[in-house]
N, C-alpha and C positions, 0 to 999 in steps of 0.2 A: 521486663515485659510481663504483664499479668497473664495468667492462664485463663482460658475461656471455660465457662461452665459447661458441664456435660448436660445433654438434654435429659429432662426428667422422664421417669417411666410413664407418666400420664400423657405424654405426647409422642407416640411412636412415629407420627408423620415427620417430626423434626429430627429423628435419629440420624446421626451422621452428617448433619449440615453444619458447615463452618460459617458462622455469621461474621460479616464484615471482614472477609479474607484479606483485603488489600491494605486495610488501615495499619495493621502492625506487621505487614509482611516484608518491609524493607524496600518498598518501591520508592523511587526518588521523584518527588514532586516539588515544584516551586513552593517555598514556605508559605507565602501569602495565599496562594490557591489552596494549599492543604488546610491551612487554618480556617479560611473562609468556608470551604466545603464541609469540613468536619463540624464546625459550629452550626452551620445551617442545617445539616443532617440531624445533629443532636436536638436542635430546636424543633424541627418537624416531628421527630420521634417523641420528644417530651410533651409537646402540645397536641398535635393533631392525632398521632397514633394513640396516645393515652385517651383522648376524647373518643376515638372510634372504639377502643376497648370498652369504655364506659357505655357507649351506644349499643355495642354488641351485647353486653350484659343486660341492658334494658330491653332489648328485643329478643331475649332468650326464648320466650314463649310465643313469639310472633315470627314464624319462619320466613315469610316474605320480607319483612323488615330486616331481619338478621342477614338474609342473603344480600340485600342491598348494601348493608354495612360491610360485608365481606368484599364486595366489589370496590367500595371506597377505600378499603384497606389495601387491596391489590394495587389500585391506582396510586395511592400514596407511596407504597413501597417502590414502585417504578420511579416516582418522582425523587425519592431519597436516593435511589440507585443512580439516577442521572446527576444529582447534586454531587454525590461522592465520586462519580466518574468524570466530573468536570465537563459535562455536556449539557446542552439545553434539553430541558424536559419536553417531551412531546405534548401536544395539546391534550387536554383531559380526555376527550372522546377517543383518542387513540391509545391511551395508556393500558387499558385492560387487554385489548387484542395484542398489543406489543408484548406485554408480560406473558400472556399465554403462548405466544409464538416463540419468543426469544428468551424468556426467563429473566434472571437477574445476574449481575456480575459483582457488584460492590456491596450490596446488602447481604447477599449469599451467593455462592457459586452454584447456580442451579439453572437447568434448562427450563423451557416453557412447560413441559409436561410435569416436571418435578414441582415447579412453582404452583401450578394449578392444583396438584395433589396436596401439597403442604398447606396451601391457603384454603383448601376445601371447596374450590370453585366448581368442582365436578360432582359434588354430593349434596344431598338435601341438608338443609340447615335446621336441625333440631337442637334440643337443649344439650345433648351429648356433644354434638359438633361444635356448639358455641364454647363449651368447656374445653374441648380439645384445642380449638383455635386460640382461645385466650391463653392457654398454657404455652403454645408455640410462640405467641407474640410476647409473652413475658420473658421467655428464653431469649428472644431476639433483643429485647430491651436490656436484659442482664448482660448480654454479650458485648454491648457497645462499650468502648473504652472510656466511659465517663458515667457518672451516676446520673441516670435519667429519671428524676422524680416526676410525679404527676404535677405538672405546672398549673393545673386548673384547681388544685386543692389549696385552700387558704393557708393551711399549716406548712406548705412548701414554698411560700412566697419568698422567704428569706433565702432559701437555696437557689431559687430562680434569680434573685438579685445578685447573689454571689456568682452564679454561672455567667450572668451578663457582664459583671465586673471582670471576671477572669477572661472572658472572651475579648473584652476591650483591651486588657493587658496583653493577651496573646497577639492581637493585631498590632499593638504598639511595638512589641518585641521584634516582629518580623517585617514591620514596615508596610502593612496593608491598611487600607482605609476601613475603619470600623463602621462606616456609614451604612453598610448592609445590615447592621443590627437594628436600625430604626424601623424598617418595615416588619421585621420579625417581632419586635416588641409591640407594635400596634396591632399585629394579627391576633394577639392574645386578648 
């Protein structure tokens, strides 16, 4: 089992958070469900979260736009949490209130108040906040038990294709239908 990286000093909001606590914790899941949920979560993080991080950097000097991106990130993390927890994701309009009320369980073990603080949903979004949140999100990505490259960058397309081939092989090994990969690929 690989060790999880320690939070960097530039992101005190993430100090003490254990990202993805159940993935390597020894919980027993049906193999097909585990493979499907882990691959789907990885794909969402590689594509959508990476795109939001890029959007956040682009909105660095536009506080209102950066604040909207933070909301989209929070909604995405609740969706990833639902995928990893093997439950249906709530409708998009309910994701932010649910995250703020109940927190996360599979992306990170944190209650609503902690999730709100870590994602900076309760503070103004200036350039320093964008930098802090970017560092937190990079820690989250680094903690995932797979290499999550930026799938939107041309130089990473070979890695993305290897990821999809590996995902297909994992599905074959555990006997799950790899058909769920098709909508993921078209979403890119």
